[in-house]
Structure formats: C-alpha cells, structure tokens
RONU-618261 format. One record per atom (N, C-alpha, C): x, y, z; residue in three letters. Coordinates in pm, whole numbers, padded with zeros to 5 digits, always signed. Example, Ala and Ser with C-alpha at 12.3 -4.5 7.8 and 13.67 -1.06 7.14 Angstrom:
# RONU-618261
+01319-00569+00780ALA+01230-00450+00780ALA+01320-00330+00780ALA+01285-00225+00708SER+01367-00106+00714SER+01290+00003+00787SER
# end
This chain:
# RONU-618261
+11920+09049+09311MET+11913+09030+09464MET+11786+09109+09509MET+11701+09041+09591SER+11584+09093+09643SER+11614+09209+09740SER+11520+09313+09749LYS+11549+09419+09832LYS+11495+09370+09977LYS+11575+09406+10078GLN+11538+09386+10204GLN+11413+09447+10260GLN+11327+09378+10319THR+11203+09445+10373THR+11181+09419+10512THR+11107+09507+10577THR+11072+09496+10722THR+10939+09492+10760THR+10895+09388+10832PRO+10742+09398+10884PRO+10710+09512+10967PRO+10579+09551+10956TYR+10528+09658+11024TYR+10587+09669+11182TYR+10564+09542+11252GLN+10597+09561+11397GLN+10749+09570+11423GLN+10837+09580+11330ARG+10996+09589+11343ARG+11029+09724+11297ARG+10931+09808+11268LEU+10978+09946+11191LEU+11055+10036+11281LEU+11047+10025+11415LEU+11112+10110+11512LEU+11249+10052+11558LEU+11275+09934+11507ASP+11413+09884+11531ASP+11509+09914+11426ASP+11588+10015+11462ASN+11699+10062+11364ASN+11832+10066+11417ASN+11937+10090+11341ASP+12077+10087+11385ASP+12133+10234+11416ASP+12043+10328+11421VAL+12081+10467+11451VAL+12053+10502+11590VAL+11949+10453+11652THR+11917+10492+11790THR+11905+10362+11885THR+11954+10385+12008PRO+11943+10264+12096PRO+11810+10217+12114PRO+11810+10081+12123ARG+11678+10014+12134ARG+11593+10070+12257ARG+11674+10102+12367ALA+11601+10157+12473ALA+11538+10276+12468ALA+11557+10348+12348PHE+11484+10467+12327PHE+11347+10452+12289PHE+11293+10327+12255VAL+11160+10297+12228VAL+11083+10296+12373VAL+11149+10251+12468VAL+11095+10263+12597VAL+11074+10393+12643VAL+11186+10477+12632LEU+11187+10621+12675LEU+11081+10685+12600LEU+11057+10653+12467GLY+10963+10717+12380GLY+10821+10691+12425GLY+10801+10563+12462SER+10658+10524+12513SER+10606+10601+12634SER+10705+10620+12737PHE+10685+10694+12849PHE+10677+10847+12817PHE+10753+10892+12726THR+10748+11027+12674THR+10613+11067+12624THR+10559+10992+12539ILE+10426+11002+12480ILE+10329+11006+12590ILE+10338+10914+12692LEU+10231+10902+12800LEU+10231+11028+12876LEU+10358+11076+12905VAL+10374+11201+12997VAL+10316+11333+12898VAL+10343+11330+12782GLY+10308+11443+12694GLY+10143+11429+12688GLY+10085+11315+12670TRP+09944+11293+12671TRP+09876+11340+12789TRP+09944+11311+12920MET+09891+11348+13049MET+09878+11507+13059MET+09987+11563+13017ILE+10008+11700+13032ILE+09909+11769+12940ILE+09889+11725+12820THR+09790+11770+12730THR+09643+11762+12792THR+09627+11652+12846GLY+09491+11629+12908GLY+09463+11723+13025GLY+09567+11754+13101VAL+09545+11843+13217VAL+09527+11973+13163VAL+09580+12031+13061VAL+09567+12157+13005VAL+09420+12155+12939VAL+09379+12056+12864ILE+09245+12063+12801ILE+09143+12066+12901ILE+09159+11975+13005GLN+09058+11965+13107GLN+09050+12097+13188GLN+09165+12169+13209GLY+09168+12288+13283GLY+09101+12397+13205GLY+09114+12412+13073VAL+09049+12502+13001VAL+08897+12470+13002VAL+08860+12339+12971GLN+08731+12291+12964GLN+08651+12329+13101GLN+08698+12307+13221LEU+08631+12329+13343LEU+08621+12475+13376LEU+08710+12551+13309SER+08705+12690+13339SER+08589+12754+13257SER+08553+12684+13169ILE+08436+12716+13074ILE+08306+12674+13113ILE+08317+12529+13134HIS+08177+12462+13174HIS+08204+12328+13241HIS+08145+12311+13356LYS+08166+12166+13422LYS+08038+12102+13429LYS+08045+11975+13376ASP+07929+11895+13356ASP+07892+11839+13494ASP+07758+11816+13525ALA+07719+11764+13641ALA+07766+11607+13671ALA+07771+11575+13796GLU+07825+11454+13823GLU+07756+11326+13748GLU+07831+11238+13683GLY+07765+11133+13610GLY+07712+11165+13470GLY+07721+11275+13438THR+07685+11324+13297THR+07810+11384+13204THR+07785+11386+13075LEU+07886+11434+12980LEU+07825+11509+12876LEU+07836+11628+12866SER+07774+11710+12751SER+07868+11698+12633SER+07812+11763+12529TRP+07890+11768+12404TRP+08028+11837+12415TRP+08040+11940+12510PHE+08171+11997+12531PHE+08259+11909+12610PHE+08196+11827+12709GLY+08295+11736+12776GLY+08338+11621+12689GLY+08250+11576+12584LEU+08295+11478+12489LEU+08400+11537+12402LEU+08380+11656+12368LEU+08489+11720+12282LEU+08622+11725+12343LEU+08624+11761+12475GLY+08748+11761+12557GLY+08815+11640+12569GLY+08747+11526+12584VAL+08789+11384+12592VAL+08856+11350+12463VAL+08768+11378+12361ASN+08827+11339+12229ASN+08943+11413+12194ASN+08951+11544+12225LEU+09080+11622+12193LEU+09185+11567+12249LEU+09195+11520+12385THR+09290+11475+12463THR+09344+11343+12396THR+09250+11264+12357VAL+09295+11134+12302VAL+09352+11158+12165VAL+09303+11254+12088MET+09355+11285+11950MET+09504+11336+11962MET+09543+11390+12068SER+09682+11443+12070SER+09789+11328+12074SER+09739+11202+12086LEU+09824+11085+12068LEU+09885+11074+11936LEU+09820+11127+11834ILE+09862+11122+11708ILE+09984+11198+11677ILE+09980+11326+11698PRO+10105+11411+11683PRO+10212+11368+11776PRO+10177+11338+11893LEU+10282+11294+12001LEU+10360+11172+11949LEU+10287+11069+11909SER+10347+10952+11867SER+10431+10982+11738SER+10383+11052+11641MET+10459+11091+11522MET+10583+11165+11560MET+10571+11258+11654LEU+10677+11351+11696LEU+10788+11268+11765LEU+10754+11184+11860ILE+10855+11100+11929ILE+10926+11004+11845ILE+10851+10929+11743ALA+10901+10848+11641ALA+11011+10912+11552ALA+10985+11032+11529ARG+11075+11104+11430ARG+11184+11170+11501ARG+11151+11235+11625ALA+11252+11313+11680ALA+11343+11228+11780ALA+11295+11131+11847LEU+11377+11045+11943LEU+11431+10919+11871LEU+11336+10850+11784ASN+11383+10730+11719ASN+11430+10751+11586ASN+11415+10864+11526LYS+11476+10909+11396LYS+11405+10825+11285LYS+11280+10787+11312GLN+11209+10693+11209GLN+11168+10779+11083GLN+11166+10718+10974THR+11121+10782+10850THR+10981+10818+10869THR+10940+10937+10839PRO+10816+10990+10857PRO+10705+10900+10773PRO+10594+10875+10835GLY+10477+10797+10783GLY+10488+10648+10813GLY+10601+10599+10873LEU+10595+10441+10901LEU+10520+10407+11014LEU+10446+10510+11105LEU+10368+10458+11191LEU+10225+10436+11136LEU+10205+10504+11028SER+10068+10484+10950SER+10070+10346+10878SER+10178+10310+10801SER+10178+10198+10740SER+10324+10159+10674SER+10340+10045+10616VAL+10467+10007+10561VAL+10502+10083+10443VAL+10401+10153+10384VAL+10436+10236+10250VAL+10457+10393+10295VAL+10462+10422+10422GLY+10489+10542+10473GLY+10384+10662+10463GLY+10249+10606+10456ARG+10142+10687+10460ARG+10024+10611+10486ARG+09921+10684+10526LEU+09788+10622+10548LEU+09723+10584+10413LEU+09684+10463+10394ARG+09625+10421+10263ARG+09470+10456+10264ARG+09419+10542+10195TRP+09290+10595+10206TRP+09181+10505+10153TRP+09232+10441+10039ARG+09131+10357+09964ARG+09099+10230+10064ARG+09203+10161+10108PRO+09166+10048+10203PRO+09096+10091+10322PRO+09121+10215+10376LEU+09060+10274+10486LEU+08919+10282+10465LEU+08883+10338+10335ALA+08740+10357+10315ALA+08666+10219+10297ALA+08724+10122+10242TRP+08656+09981+10231TRP+08641+09923+10369TRP+08753+09938+10448PHE+08736+09873+10586PHE+08633+09961+10656PHE+08623+10073+10648ALA+08514+10164+10715ALA+08382+10117+10669ALA+08347+10088+10546LEU+08227+10043+10496LEU+08175+09917+10569LEU+08283+09826+10572VAL+08249+09693+10633VAL+08226+09711+10776VAL+08289+09799+10846SER+08276+09820+10992SER+08141+09876+11032SER+08104+09977+10936ILE+07981+10043+10957ILE+07860+09949+10939ILE+07875+09859+10836GLY+07776+09761+10808GLY+07763+09663+10932GLY+07873+09614+10982LEU+07870+09528+11102LEU+07814+09584+11219LEU+07851+09710+11235GLU+07792+09789+11361GLU+07651+09805+11353GLU+07596+09827+11235LEU+07446+09833+11210LEU+07377+09707+11233LEU+07440+09599+11189ILE+07385+09464+11212ILE+07371+09437+11351ILE+07487+09457+11414ALA+07500+09427+11570ALA+07396+09508+11644ALA+07385+09637+11609PHE+07297+09737+11677PHE+07146+09682+11660PHE+07117+09645+11548THR+06983+09593+11519THR+06945+09471+11597THR+07040+09374+11610ILE+07027+09253+11684ILE+07006+09278+11830ILE+07092+09375+11872ILE+07075+09423+12020ILE+06946+09470+12049ILE+06899+09564+11963GLN+06774+09647+11979GLN+06644+09548+11967GLN+06646+09482+11862VAL+06536+09389+11831VAL+06520+09277+11942VAL+06640+09228+11982GLY+06653+09118+12072GLY+06635+09173+12220GLY+06627+09294+12227ASN+06633+09364+12375ASN+06739+09299+12466ASN+06856+09295+12400VAL+06985+09233+12479VAL+07014+09332+12587VAL+07039+09287+12708PRO+07086+09369+12816PRO+07204+09444+12784PRO+07211+09576+12827LEU+07325+09661+12781LEU+07417+09686+12900LEU+07518+09757+12878ALA+07627+09780+12973ALA+07560+09866+13083ALA+07622+09864+13206THR+07585+09941+13316THR+07558+10080+13280THR+07430+10127+13307GLY+07407+10276+13296GLY+07340+10298+13158GLY+07336+10194+13057GLU+07282+10220+12933GLU+07149+10166+12935GLU+07063+10211+12827ARG+06930+10169+12819ARG+06884+10171+12672ARG+06789+10104+12640HIS+06727+10086+12510HIS+06663+10200+12456HIS+06588+10264+12554GLY+06515+10378+12516GLY+06521+10489+12612GLY+06431+10585+12631GLY+06417+10688+12717GLY+06441+10834+12636GLY+06459+10911+12728GLY+06464+11064+12661GLY+06589+11093+12585GLY+06587+11168+12498VAL+06694+11215+12420VAL+06774+11314+12500VAL+06907+11317+12482ALA+06993+11407+12561ALA+06959+11562+12510ALA+06953+11654+12604PRO+06920+11780+12568PRO+07011+11834+12464PRO+07125+11790+12459ASP+07228+11845+12355ASP+07262+11737+12252ASP+07162+11653+12228ALA+07182+11542+12143ALA+07248+11578+12009ALA+07199+11675+11942ILE+07245+11713+11807ILE+07386+11750+11827ILE+07421+11831+11910ALA+07570+11881+11937ALA+07655+11755+11958ALA+07610+11643+12052VAL+07672+11533+12083VAL+07714+11460+11959VAL+07607+11439+11886ILE+07615+11360+11757ILE+07707+11410+11652ILE+07716+11570+11650ALA+07803+11626+11564ALA+07933+11616+11610ALA+07972+11616+11733VAL+08096+11582+11796VAL+08140+11452+11772VAL+08053+11351+11783ALA+08086+11223+11759ALA+08120+11188+11605ALA+08054+11249+11516LEU+08073+11227+11387LEU+08214+11290+11338LEU+08239+11405+11389LEU+08349+11492+11360LEU+08477+11461+11408LEU+08478+11416+11539THR+08599+11400+11618THR+08622+11264+11671THR+08517+11179+11687SER+08535+11035+11750SER+08620+10940+11651SER+08602+10960+11517PRO+08698+10887+11429PRO+08843+10921+11445PRO+08870+11059+11468ILE+09015+11091+11481ILE+09053+11048+11635ILE+08958+11055+11738GLN+08993+11000+11858GLN+09024+10857+11863GLN+08962+10773+11782ALA+08982+10645+11774ALA+09118+10615+11704ALA+09155+10695+11604ALA+09271+10688+11534ALA+09395+10725+11638ALA+09363+10817+11734GLY+09471+10848+11818GLY+09513+10731+11909GLY+09419+10653+11965GLU+09438+10525+12026GLU+09530+10418+11935GLU+09464+10414+11814GLU+09548+10320+11732GLU+09688+10369+11701GLU+09715+10497+11680TYR+09848+10536+11655TYR+09948+10505+11768TYR+09887+10524+11885PHE+09968+10481+11992PHE+09976+10341+12027PHE+09857+10261+12052PHE+09876+10124+12095PHE+09916+10036+11972PHE+09847+10045+11873ARG+09883+09958+11744ARG+09995+10011+11664ARG+10026+10146+11684GLY+10127+10211+11608GLY+10262+10209+11681GLY+10291+10310+11766TYR+10424+10314+11839TYR+10436+10204+11933TYR+10343+10171+12010LEU+10374+10067+12119LEU+10395+09926+12045LEU+10304+09892+11934LEU+10328+09767+11889LEU+10477+09768+11821LEU+10527+09869+11763GLN+10660+09874+11702GLN+10759+09870+11813GLN+10721+09938+11920ALA+10819+09937+12031ALA+10847+09800+12092ALA+10730+09725+12112VAL+10751+09594+12168VAL+10806+09499+12059VAL+10769+09527+11944GLY+10823+09450+11817GLY+10977+09469+11798GLY+11040+09575+11846SER+11181+09602+11841SER+11260+09507+11935SER+11184+09453+12033PHE+11252+09354+12126PHE+11233+09218+12095PHE+11118+09189+12035VAL+11086+09047+12000VAL+11047+09037+11853VAL+11094+08915+11798ARG+11074+08912+11651ARG+10933+08848+11626ARG+10872+08786+11720THR+10748+08715+11697THR+10632+08813+11704THR+10553+08821+11597ALA+10454+08932+11584ALA+10337+08893+11704ALA+10314+08787+11720LEU+10205+08751+11814LEU+10240+08798+11949LEU+10359+08801+11991VAL+10394+08858+12130VAL+10362+08993+12144VAL+10407+09070+12035ALA+10381+09211+12039ALA+10228+09251+12043ALA+10154+09151+11957VAL+10007+09197+11963VAL+09949+09152+12103VAL+09985+09045+12157ILE+09933+09014+12294ILE+09967+09111+12394ILE+10086+09157+12399VAL+10135+09269+12496VAL+10060+09398+12471VAL+10048+09440+12360THR+09961+09561+12340THR+09820+09550+12350THR+09762+09439+12308GLY+09630+09415+12344GLY+09602+09415+12489GLY+09696+09363+12583VAL+09662+09360+12732VAL+09684+09508+12773VAL+09782+09572+12725LEU+09799+09713+12773LEU+09688+09807+12717LEU+09633+09783+12622PHE+09520+09852+12559PHE+09404+09837+12656PHE+09378+09722+12689THR+09268+09682+12782THR+09281+09754+12913THR+09393+09741+12965ALA+09446+09797+13092ALA+09425+09954+13103ALA+09460+10013+12988ALA+09454+10160+12977ALA+09315+10210+12977ALA+09206+10122+12957HIS+09067+10156+12968HIS+09026+10115+13115HIS+09104+10081+13197GLY+09070+10057+13334GLY+08988+09937+13367GLY+09010+09846+13275ILE+08927+09727+13278ILE+09009+09603+13325ILE+08988+09540+13430TRP+09062+09416+13472TRP+08965+09293+13489TRP+09027+09178+13461PRO+08928+09051+13467PRO+08863+09041+13600PRO+08917+09070+13710TRP+08841+09057+13836TRP+08743+09161+13870TRP+08736+09262+13774GLN+08636+09370+13801GLN+08517+09335+13710GLN+08539+09304+13577SER+08443+09273+13487SER+08492+09173+13380SER+08486+09045+13407PRO+08548+08956+13313PRO+08486+08971+13165PRO+08362+08990+13154ALA+08306+09019+13030ALA+08350+09131+12956ALA+08354+09236+13023LEU+08408+09367+12963LEU+08564+09355+12927LEU+08630+09295+13007PHE+08770+09260+13001PHE+08795+09180+12865PHE+08718+09081+12842VAL+08726+08984+12726VAL+08686+09086+12591VAL+08592+09160+12611ASP+08543+09251+12504ASP+08653+09352+12444ASP+08713+09419+12543ARG+08821+09503+12506ARG+08955+09428+12461ARG+08977+09317+12523LEU+09087+09251+12496LEU+09089+09185+12354LEU+08973+09118+12310VAL+08943+09063+12187VAL+08961+09167+12091VAL+08893+09302+12104PHE+08927+09394+12001PHE+09076+09428+11976PHE+09145+09449+12093GLY+09285+09475+12075GLY+09367+09380+12024GLY+09344+09251+12043LEU+09415+09137+11971LEU+09372+09142+11814LEU+09256+09150+11782ILE+09223+09143+11649ILE+09271+09269+11565ILE+09272+09391+11634ALA+09318+09511+11578ALA+09474+09481+11554ALA+09549+09429+11648GLY+09672+09411+11642GLY+09719+09324+11535GLY+09638+09208+11526MET+09669+09113+11422MET+09653+09166+11277MET+09542+09248+11272LEU+09532+09306+11136LEU+09631+09405+11093LEU+09690+09482+11192VAL+09803+09565+11163VAL+09917+09475+11097VAL+09949+09372+11165VAL+10042+09275+11113VAL+10008+09227+10973VAL+09894+09179+10948ARG+09837+09125+10828ARG+09833+09228+10713ARG+09783+09347+10749THR+09774+09454+10641THR+09884+09551+10621THR+09973+09550+10724GLY+10089+09636+10719GLY+10057+09780+10745GLY+09952+09806+10810GLY+09913+09937+10854GLY+09801+09955+10950GLY+09757+10074+10993LEU+09660+10094+11095LEU+09523+10115+11034LEU+09500+10111+10906GLU+09369+10143+10846GLU+09262+10049+10899GLU+09272+09919+10919ALA+09168+09830+10961ALA+09123+09868+11105ALA+09221+09880+11184GLY+09190+09911+11316GLY+09143+10046+11345GLY+09178+10151+11267ILE+09112+10268+11281ILE+08973+10275+11229ILE+08949+10210+11129ALA+08815+10190+11082ALA+08715+10115+11167ALA+08746+10006+11227SER+08676+09929+11319SER+08652+10014+11450SER+08752+10070+11503HIS+08755+10143+11629HIS+08660+10268+11599HIS+08671+10333+11480ALA+08597+10467+11488ALA+08455+10431+11462ALA+08426+10324+11374ALA+08285+10295+11369ALA+08223+10254+11503ALA+08282+10174+11573ASN+08232+10140+11702ASN+08209+10261+11798ASN+08289+10358+11801ASN+08274+10472+11900ASN+08180+10565+11839ASN+08173+10582+11714VAL+08056+10676+11662VAL+07919+10627+11689VAL+07915+10494+11660VAL+07775+10433+11684VAL+07742+10434+11827VAL+07833+10406+11923THR+07809+10416+12044THR+07770+10546+12116THR+07833+10657+12060PHE+07798+10791+12106PHE+07668+10842+12040PHE+07640+10815+11919VAL+07523+10847+11870VAL+07398+10786+11931VAL+07419+10662+11969PHE+07308+10604+12033PHE+07295+10652+12174PHE+07399+10674+12237ALA+07412+10729+12376ALA+07336+10868+12381ALA+07359+10957+12273ALA+07304+11079+12271ALA+07142+11074+12252ALA+07099+10969+12180LEU+06950+10945+12160LEU+06872+10887+12271LEU+06961+10843+12381THR+06910+10777+12497THR+06946+10850+12627THR+07027+10963+12611ASP+07062+11043+12718ASP+07145+10958+12825ASP+07251+10876+12757THR+07340+10804+12836THR+07487+10825+12796THR+07520+10945+12769VAL+07647+10971+12708VAL+07763+10945+12828VAL+07715+11000+12943GLY+07823+10981+13057GLY+07837+10842+13091GLY+07728+10768+13087ALA+07738+10621+13126ALA+07816+10544+13018ALA+07803+10580+12894SER+07857+10494+12786SER+08013+10527+12794SER+08055+10639+12833LEU+08200+10673+12841LEU+08259+10603+12958LEU+08201+10600+13067GLY+08249+10549+13195GLY+08202+10398+13228GLY+08161+10338+13131VAL+08103+10192+13156VAL+08217+10095+13218VAL+08170+10035+13324LYS+08260+09950+13405LYS+08217+09800+13403LYS+08106+09775+13340ASP+08065+09642+13339ASP+07975+09614+13222ASP+07962+09487+13173ALA+07880+09460+13067ALA+07831+09321+13074ALA+07706+09288+13041PRO+07662+09147+13038PRO+07700+09059+12932PRO+07724+08932+12967TRP+07784+08844+12852TRP+07716+08839+12714TRP+07577+08836+12721PRO+07504+08847+12589PRO+07556+08962+12502PRO+07557+09081+12563LEU+07609+09196+12474LEU+07760+09173+12432LEU+07839+09122+12526VAL+07974+09107+12487VAL+07996+09003+12385VAL+07910+08903+12392THR+07912+08798+12285THR+07878+08845+12148THR+07788+08927+12126ILE+07757+09006+12009ILE+07878+09086+11970ILE+07933+09150+12050ASP+08047+09245+12030ASP+08160+09164+11969ASP+08197+09053+12043VAL+08316+08967+12016VAL+08287+08905+11868VAL+08165+08849+11842VAL+08136+08799+11722VAL+08147+08907+11590VAL+08107+09020+11635LYS+08127+09136+11532LYS+08269+09170+11504LYS+08357+09177+11611PHE+08501+09182+11593PHE+08565+09083+11520PHE+08526+08960+11544ILE+08583+08848+11478ILE+08547+08839+11328ILE+08409+08874+11308ALA+08375+08883+11167ALA+08438+08996+11101ALA+08462+09109+11139PHE+08539+09218+11081PHE+08682+09177+11057PHE+08745+09108+11156GLY+08876+09065+11133GLY+08900+08964+11010GLY+08792+08866+11004ALA+08798+08771+10901ALA+08778+08841+10765ALA+08672+08923+10756ILE+08659+09002+10633ILE+08770+09092+10599ILE+08836+09169+10691ALA+08950+09247+10661ALA+09064+09172+10616ALA+09089+09043+10698TRP+09198+08973+10661TRP+09195+08917+10501TRP+09065+08893+10469TRP+09042+08840+10334TRP+09062+08970+10229TRP+09002+09080+10268MET+09010+09195+10184MET+09151+09236+10153MET+09244+09225+10271SER+09370+09263+10244SER+09450+09186+10146SER+09415+09050+10136GLY+09469+08970+10034GLY+09419+09007+09905GLY+09299+09029+09886ARG+09239+09079+09755ARG+09294+09214+09710ARG+09317+09307+09806MET+09368+09443+09779MET+09525+09431+09751MET+09581+09312+09790LYS+09721+09287+09766LYS+09809+09397+09853LYS+09764+09424+09978LEU+09822+09536+10053LEU+09965+09488+10098LEU+10071+09581+10087GLU+10193+09546+10139GLU+10196+09527+10268GLU+10267+09425+10318ARG+10270+09384+10460ARG+10427+09416+10514ARG+10510+09445+10433SER+10651+09474+10469SER+10698+09605+10396SER+10787+09669+10465SER+10842+09790+10403SER+10972+09789+10338SER+10986+09854+10220GLU+11108+09852+10147GLU+11179+10004+10185GLU+11121+10090+10245LEU+11169+10223+10287LEU+11276+10219+10388LEU+11362+10312+10384PRO+11466+10303+10495PRO+11400+10331+10633PRO+11455+10265+10725LEU+11382+10283+10865LEU+11399+10412+10926LEU+11521+10481+10889THR+11553+10620+10948THR+11554+10703+10822THR+11501+10828+10856ALA+11509+10941+10746ALA+11652+10994+10725ALA+11684+11008+10602LEU+11812+11044+10570LEU+11839+11195+10607LEU+11956+11244+10642PRO+11962+11378+10681PRO+11955+11468+10560PRO+11919+11592+10593VAL+11886+11674+10484VAL+12037+11756+10454VAL+12064+11758+10321ALA+12195+11813+10281ALA+12184+11955+10294ALA+12299+12015+10344GLY+12308+12168+10339GLY+12437+12207+10363GLY+12480+12344+10373PRO+12609+12396+10373PRO+12686+12317+10475PRO+12815+12274+10432GLY+12900+12201+10516GLY+12849+12068+10554GLY+12759+12012+10497ARG+12704+11872+10518ARG+12725+11789+10383ARG+12760+11669+10389VAL+12786+11570+10291VAL+12660+11479+10264VAL
# end
C-alpha cells in the first residue's frame, strides 16, 4: 500500500486543529509583524531619523529587520497554533533544501544581470524617482553591505508568510492549487500598496512575480525558488540604488513604465520556466510523507 502524501499547499490542513485557526493564525502573524515594526521603528528613530524622501543604510536595516520577523512569526504560529510539524513551511521534506536553493540563486542572479544590462544599455526608462546615473549615495558601501547581508533574509520573510503560511492557509480551504496561488498573489501585490487603478504596469509587475513564485512553490514543493528569485531581485535593486543615490525612491516606488515592467515580467517568466525544468531534473519532492502535526513528546505520566 502506497503511503499517503500531501501537497505543499495543503500542509496546514490537519485533523488536530480547527480549520478556522489558519485565519486566526494569519491575522496573528500580521499583528505580531506590526508590533515588531513599531518597536524597531521606535528604536531606529530614537537613534537616527532619515530626511524626508531618503533612506540611509540604517533605515534600510530597520525595514529589512521588520520584514525578516515574518520568518519566526510564521514558524511560531504554524507550530504553536496549528500544531504543524516543524519545517513544513520550508518544504515538503520538513527543511529548507540548500542545494536547490543554491542552483535557483545562480539562475536568478544570472537573469538579474542580463535584465540589468539590457536596461542600462538600452537606456530603458526607470521607475519613478530612479535614474541610470548620478552621484553615489554617501553611505553606499554601508547600504550595499546591508543589502547583501540582510535583503536575502528579508525576501525570505515575505516568502515564508505569503508563499508559506498564507498559501497553506488558503490551501486548507480549497483543493485547487491555482486558487491558492492567485489569492496569495493578489494579497502579495496589495501588501506592497500597489493597485491597478494607481499604476497598472507596477501592479502587473508585482502580480506576475507573486503568481510565478506561487506556482513554483507548488511545482517544487518548497520555498527555495521563490526565495532565490526574490532575494536576487532585491539585492540588485538596492545595490544599484546605492550607486545612484536613489535608495529611498527604490523602496517607495509607486509607478513604473511599461518597457521596464515588460523586461521584468520576461525575466520572471524565464526564471519560472527554468526553475520548473530544474525541479524535474533534480527530482524535487512535491508532496510530503511526513505527519502534518508534530507528535507529542513523551514524558512522566504521558503515553
């Protein structure tokens, strides 16, 4: 008899906790994230306040630390509230798979550099507030260091919540993976404050990434591909911003021209296609054979 397996998007649906707990869990994570953000911002502002429209390395660090908190918050709620087996937010095998993550990262970095070269050589119009050249930010070295050291973890924070907990939360109510991917893709875009009536192009840009990252989670059985693509995109963005003194504008961008978005979308689609193919070549597990809930630890008086 074959062992029962569970696809990634259904890993929060268990017989131990009420299904409504995934809704409670989602809001609890958000509240925890907001409280964390208030605390970090309070400490940050008490030490240094950036000028209006600018963002220093210290400000970027504060932003990244706030988003990074989504990782422990998501893991804590999945374990404490939903009784999920530890590790099942990362992948169907119960852990982050480092080898696939490294390969996905190499592909992501390569595509980012190709897209960056096309944009620079073609003098493609950039998002509002960004520019191709200009002076280097006064704290460029520090900004680049923060981007290299913390932006990948910040990107992982978004992935653990949106493509991790939230995708599994929606998946506990619907069996069709596509529905969970679409819902979380829209929520991911909305969380960035982008709506189609404000900037259709930027909305499409964020939505396409969210959809492709979501589909890759289902295809690969884990967050590795989404983390790699998201991290590479963010690191390249902030390194370039540091070299052109547009860090504040890059973080708060509200509009983007269609030529730039078209290149971005093609890049995301190319990564999605390559990662899809690579997952087959690497024979990545797409469903889990692990128990959905952690077994209680035996102790005195317990059976």
